[in-house]
ZAMARGU-4260 file (C-alpha; in steps of 0.2 Angstrom, whole numbers, plus 5000, padded with zeros to 4 digits):
<rodrens>
0) 4916/4865/5072 | 4926/4881/5071 | 4917/4886/5055 | 4900/4883/5063 | 4905/4894/5078
5) 4910/4908/5066 | 4895/4905/5055 | 4884/4906/5069 | 4892/4922/5076 | 4890/4931/5059
10) 4871/4927/5059 | 4870/4934/5077 | 4879/4950/5070 | 4868/4950/5055 | 4850/4946/5058
15) 4847/4950/5039 | 4852/4939/5024 | 4871/4942/5019 | 4876/4939/5001 | 4892/4934/4991
20) 4905/4947/4987 | 4919/4935/4987 | 4930/4942/4973 | 4929/4961/4976 | 4946/4968/4981
25) 4946/4977/4998 | 4955/4994/4995 | 4972/4995/5004 | 4966/5011/5013 | 4951/5003/5021
30) 4951/5003/5040 | 4946/4985/5040 | 4965/4981/5037 | 4968/4989/5054 | 4958/4975/5063
35) 4965/4962/5052 | 4982/4967/5057 | 4978/4967/5075 | 4971/4949/5074 | 4986/4943/5063
40) 4998/4949/5077 | 4989/4938/5089 | 4990/4922/5077 | 4973/4924/5069 | 4969/4926/5050
45) 4986/4920/5045 | 4980/4911/5030 | 4980/4929/5023 | 4998/4935/5017 | 5002/4949/5030
50) 5014/4957/5017 | 5004/4957/5001 | 4988/4968/5000 | 4974/4969/4994 | 4964/4954/5000
55) 4948/4949/4992 | 4932/4949/5003 | 4931/4930/5000 | 4949/4927/5006 | 4945/4937/5022
60) 4929/4927/5025 | 4939/4910/5023 | 4951/4916/5036 | 4937/4921/5048 | 4930/4904/5047
65) 4946/4897/5055 | 4944/4908/5071 | 4937/4901/5086 | 4927/4916/5093 | 4924/4908/5110
70) 4943/4910/5114 | 4944/4928/5110 | 4944/4943/5122 | 4932/4958/5121 | 4943/4968/5110
75) 4946/4953/5098 | 4928/4949/5097 | 4924/4968/5093 | 4937/4967/5078 | 4930/4951/5072
80) 4912/4959/5073 | 4918/4974/5063 | 4926/4963/5049 | 4910/4952/5048 | 4900/4967/5046
85) 4912/4975/5033 | 4913/4961/5021 | 4895/4955/5025 | 4895/4938/5016 | 4891/4920/5016
90) 4898/4911/5000 | 4885/4906/4988 | 4889/4898/4972 | 4873/4901/4962 | 4870/4919/4963
95) 4877/4935/4957 | 4879/4950/4968 | 4876/4968/4962 | 4877/4983/4972 | 4884/5000/4976
100) 4895/5007/4989 | 4898/5024/4995 | 4912/5031/5006 | 4917/5049/5012 | 4933/5054/5021
105) 4939/5071/5027 | 4956/5077/5034 | 4959/5093/5043 | 4978/5097/5046 | 4988/5113/5050
110) 4999/5111/5035 | 4999/5108/5016 | 5005/5090/5016 | 4995/5076/5023 | 5011/5070/5032
115) 5013/5075/5050 | 5032/5071/5051 | 5036/5081/5035 | 5023/5096/5036 | 5024/5110/5024
120) 5017/5127/5030 | 5007/5129/5046 | 4990/5136/5041 | 4975/5125/5044 | 4968/5116/5028
125) 4952/5106/5025 | 4953/5092/5013 | 4938/5082/5007 | 4950/5069/5004 | 4940/5054/4998
130) 4922/5053/4992 | 4920/5037/4982 | 4905/5029/4973 | 4907/5011/4967 | 4896/5000/4958
135) 4900/4981/4956 | 4895/4964/4949 | 4902/4949/4958 | 4897/4932/4950 | 4905/4915/4953
140) 4924/4917/4950 | 4922/4934/4941 | 4920/4951/4947 | 4919/4969/4939 | 4919/4985/4949
145) 4919/5003/4944 | 4922/5018/4954 | 4923/5037/4954 | 4934/5045/4967 | 4932/5063/4971
150) 4946/5073/4981 | 4951/5091/4982 | 4968/5085/4987 | 4971/5080/4969 | 4975/5098/4964
155) 4982/5103/4981 | 4995/5089/4984 | 5012/5097/4986 | 5021/5082/4979 | 5010/5074/4965
160) 5004/5080/4949 | 4986/5085/4948 | 4977/5069/4943 | 4959/5074/4941 | 4950/5087/4930
165) 4931/5086/4929 | 4923/5087/4946 | 4940/5083/4954 | 4936/5065/4951 | 4947/5050/4946
170) 4944/5032/4944 | 4955/5024/4958 | 4947/5007/4960 | 4940/5000/4944 | 4944/4983/4937
175) 4938/4966/4931 | 4945/4950/4937 | 4944/4931/4938 | 4949/4922/4955 | 4948/4903/4953
180) 4958/4890/4964 | 4976/4892/4960 | 4975/4906/4948 | 4971/4925/4950 | 4970/4938/4936
185) 4964/4956/4937 | 4966/4970/4925 | 4961/4988/4929 | 4966/5001/4942 | 4968/4998/4960
190) 4982/5000/4974 | 4994/4986/4978 | 5005/4986/4994 | 5019/4974/4996 | 5022/4976/5015
195) 5012/4976/5031 | 4997/4988/5032 | 5003/5006/5033 | 5021/5001/5034 | 5035/5005/5022
200) 5039/4994/5007 | 5054/4993/4996 | 5046/4988/4980 | 5027/4992/4979 | 5017/5003/4990
205) 5000/5012/4989 | 5009/5029/4991 | 5008/5033/4972 | 4991/5035/4964 | 4983/5019/4958
210) 4988/5015/4940 | 4982/5004/4925 | 4989/4987/4927 | 4988/4969/4924 | 4990/4957/4939
215) 4993/4938/4938 | 4996/4926/4953 | 4999/4907/4952 | 4999/4896/4967 | 4992/4895/4985
220) 4996/4900/5003 | 5012/4889/5004 | 5020/4894/4987 | 5015/4907/4974 | 5022/4918/4960
225) 5015/4935/4956 | 5018/4947/4941 | 5012/4965/4939 | 5014/4975/4924 | 5008/4993/4924
230) 5008/5009/4913 | 5016/5025/4920 | 5016/5043/4914 | 5029/5048/4901 | 5044/5059/4902
235) 5048/5072/4888 | 5064/5079/4882 | 5073/5071/4897 | 5067/5086/4908 | 5050/5083/4915
240) 5035/5072/4917 | 5020/5075/4906 | 5006/5067/4916 | 5002/5058/4900 | 5004/5040/4896
245) 5008/5043/4877 | 5017/5056/4867 | 5015/5074/4872 | 5006/5084/4858 | 5015/5099/4862
250) 5033/5093/4867 | 5041/5081/4855 | 5052/5067/4860 | 5041/5059/4873 | 5048/5043/4881
255) 5035/5030/4887 | 5037/5022/4904 | 5031/5005/4911 | 5033/4997/4927 | 5035/4978/4930
260) 5036/4968/4947 | 5038/4950/4951 | 5036/4941/4968 | 5040/4924/4973 | 5033/4918/4990
265) 5038/4903/5000 | 5028/4900/5016 | 5033/4883/5024 | 5022/4887/5039 | 5009/4899/5044
270) 5022/4908/5055 | 5036/4910/5043 | 5038/4917/5025 | 5052/4922/5014 | 5050/4931/4998
275) 5061/4937/4983 | 5055/4953/4974 | 5061/4962/4959 | 5055/4977/4950 | 5060/4988/4935
280) 5054/5003/4926 | 5057/5001/4907 | 5056/5015/4895 | 5058/5021/4877 | 5050/5031/4863
285) 5042/5015/4856 | 5040/5005/4872 | 5024/4996/4875 | 5017/4982/4886 | 5030/4968/4886
290) 5027/4950/4888 | 5045/4947/4895 | 5041/4958/4909 | 5024/4951/4912 | 5031/4933/4913
295) 5033/4929/4932 | 5045/4915/4928 | 5057/4927/4919 | 5070/4934/4932 | 5073/4950/4923
300) 5085/4957/4936 | 5098/4945/4928 | 5093/4944/4910 | 5084/4960/4906 | 5099/4967/4896
305) 5101/4951/4885 | 5096/4953/4867 | 5084/4957/4860 | 5084/4973/4870 | 5072/4987/4865
310) 5070/4997/4881 | 5081/5006/4894 | 5078/5000/4911 | 5081/5003/4930 | 5079/4988/4940
315) 5079/4983/4959 | 5080/4967/4968 | 5073/4964/4986 | 5071/4951/4999 | 5057/4950/5012
320) 5056/4940/5028 | 5041/4939/5039 | 5040/4928/5055 | 5030/4926/5071 | 5036/4919/5087
325) 5021/4918/5099 | 5017/4936/5103 | 5032/4943/5093 | 5030/4947/5074 | 5045/4953/5064
330) 5046/4958/5046 | 5060/4966/5036 | 5064/4970/5018 | 5081/4974/5010 | 5081/4981/4992
335) 5098/4983/4982 | 5099/4993/4967 | 5117/4989/4961 | 5135/4992/4966 | 5140/5007/4955
340) 5156/5004/4946 | 5154/5016/4931 | 5166/5030/4930 | 5153/5043/4926 | 5142/5039/4942
345) 5153/5045/4956 | 5162/5035/4969 | 5158/5017/4972 | 5142/5014/4983 | 5129/5002/4986
350) 5111/5009/4984 | 5100/5000/4996 | 5084/5002/5006 | 5081/4993/5022 | 5064/4993/5031
355) 5057/4983/5045 | 5046/4982/5061 | 5044/4972/5077 | 5028/4971/5086 | 5025/4962/5103
360) 5006/4959/5106 | 4999/4959/5123 | 4981/4956/5127 | 4976/4975/5126 | 4993/4983/5120
365) 5004/4981/5105 | 5022/4988/5107 | 5029/4992/5090 | 5047/4997/5084 | 5050/5002/5065
370) 5065/5007/5055 | 5067/5014/5037 | 5084/5018/5029 | 5084/5024/5012 | 5101/5029/5004
375) 5104/5045/4994 | 5104/5038/4976 | 5089/5026/4980 | 5075/5026/4966 | 5085/5038/4956
380) 5093/5035/4939 | 5105/5043/4926 | 5090/5045/4914 | 5075/5054/4921 | 5062/5042/4914
385) 5070/5029/4925 | 5066/5037/4941 | 5055/5027/4952 | 5040/5038/4953 | 5022/5039/4945
390) 5014/5056/4943 | 5028/5063/4954 | 5024/5052/4968 | 5035/5038/4974 | 5030/5020/4969
395) 5038/5013/4985 | 5043/5028/4996 | 5039/5046/4993 | 5057/5052/4999 | 5075/5046/4998
400) 5091/5049/5008 | 5083/5047/5026 | 5083/5037/5041 | 5067/5036/5051 | 5063/5026/5067
405) 5048/5025/5078 | 5043/5018/5094 | 5024/5016/5099 | 5011/5008/5109 | 4994/5004/5103
410) 4982/5003/5118 | 4965/4995/5115 | 4952/5002/5127 | 4936/4992/5122 | 4933/4988/5140
415) 4930/5007/5143 | 4923/5012/5126 | 4920/4999/5112 | 4931/5004/5097 | 4943/5016/5106
420) 4962/5015/5104 | 4976/5026/5110 | 4993/5027/5102 | 5007/5036/5111 | 5022/5037/5099
425) 5040/5044/5097 | 5047/5047/5079 | 5065/5051/5075 | 5069/5057/5057 | 5085/5061/5049
430) 5083/5068/5032 | 5097/5072/5019 | 5097/5084/5005 | 5096/5071/4990 | 5079/5068/4982
435) 5075/5054/4969 | 5069/5068/4957 | 5085/5077/4956 | 5097/5074/4942 | 5108/5059/4945
440) 5125/5064/4952 | 5141/5062/4941 | 5159/5059/4945 | 5162/5077/4948 | 5150/5078/4963
445) 5154/5072/4980 | 5139/5063/4987 | 5137/5054/5003 | 5129/5037/5001 | 5117/5041/5016
450) 5112/5058/5023 | 5120/5069/5011 | 5123/5088/5013 | 5115/5097/5028 | 5105/5084/5038
455) 5088/5090/5045 | 5083/5081/5061 | 5065/5080/5067 | 5060/5072/5084 | 5041/5071/5086
460) 5031/5065/5101 | 5013/5062/5098 | 4997/5055/5104 | 4984/5046/5092 | 4966/5042/5096
465) 4955/5032/5085 | 4936/5028/5089 | 4927/5016/5078 | 4912/5008/5087 | 4904/5003/5071
470) 4911/4996/5054 | 4903/5011/5044 | 4910/5026/5053 | 4926/5032/5062 | 4935/5047/5069
475) 4953/5049/5073 | 4966/5062/5079 | 4985/5062/5078 | 4992/5077/5087 | 5011/5080/5091
480) 5025/5092/5093 | 5039/5092/5080 | 5056/5097/5087 | 5067/5102/5072 | 5086/5105/5072
485) 5087/5124/5070 | 5073/5128/5082 | 5059/5128/5069 | 5047/5118/5081 | 5028/5117/5078
490) 5013/5107/5084 | 5005/5097/5070 | 4988/5090/5072 | 4978/5079/5059 | 4959/5075/5061
495) 4953/5061/5050 | 4934/5055/5050 | 4925/5045/5037 | 4910/5034/5033 | 4908/5019/5022
500) 4892/5010/5017 | 4887/4997/5005 | 4870/4993/4997 | 4868/4977/4988 | 4856/4963/4983
505) 4858/4945/4976 | 4851/4940/4959 | 4851/4922/4953 | 4856/4924/4935 | 4861/4906/4931
510) 4867/4890/4940 | 4886/4889/4940
</rodrens>
């Protein structure tokens, strides 16, 4: 009955035929996740794992079929409509879907870094931040997608290494995959985020540039195991990152670097989930893709140093809890590196990262509280090649040695203007002097475990506005005043606008 309601609703939205794109990955930056998150806070679409992105379009469709649209308010119906238009599909088993998609996005900010809380400079900058052309083939349980992503931020990013040469273009979202019942396998390049949409993660986030990787998941909604194995850029002479994946032709002694992550999810009910996550960067002059790191049933946190050992490594272990109690959704992650007892690494200290959020969802307002605590040695390592970064961007967080908390209200004004949202917000940031890219401290240095050195405090009050009446275009603004300790106060404003369109057709190549 519910499936009939939703199916009929999609046909009302789409008076034209809609086809199958069931295995295509929805990029973690897509605005559709904003609407998925709002619905999940209200108890809908919970067949989708709220802390493991990206989703496939088919997974989203399956979750939408469980929603009784007759019981939704005006805002919720608008979000469902946008999602239906965005993924645009009815599952069909005997056709292949081919098509192209185009997206463009611009950012205007009075600073050099696209981070309103940690700006650099105060001059206006215009970034053509995302212009992407994708082509894809989605047939039965298989999919192939190819992309070219143009951005002038590649060579202007004050944190990351320039990742594009010709036409300032990079392949950010290109892969092949198989998605069938209890097994999912993808190989290629795309973003993974192990945390709620646009919230911090302790192990894997979409902060770094997408990288070449292999992804394997076994299981279903209740119980699953996941393994990710990716190739990073190498480090040379223990001094700097080359931006290359192999030996540097100029500097000798290049150390190859790879990243592995495992995740075990147990979800006894739709309202509760507990996960164990582990991660490691392994490296060496002759390191290569490793089966023992790909194996999702090998708990390498505990046995990685067993013989035979061919690689150096820097490992992390984390726990994740997600739960929903009526209108309240909470989630938290705790990552522990290790308890340092070596005589050459300074005083004993526990390296940890703690992130979490609590959201109370009312009919037209979401009240949200977040917390991030990252210790001074987090994501660092005695060997430079073990630092938890890729192309100079953090694989989990971009910064270390800080405490950040925020309180916000997301106010939905669809009854006034369809697709309009306001976000008043207060951020408080305490930033220490340590950075994960610095040389690891030795026993002669006195380093605080959290907020080392001169601490910089920033308080920011802001107002955000998002307007998206249609699935294919949006415009948003985030303006606020940053009050910094020392009196270096400034107004930081960010304007973001974009479009996203898909053109496809279905071809009956063969009967499955």
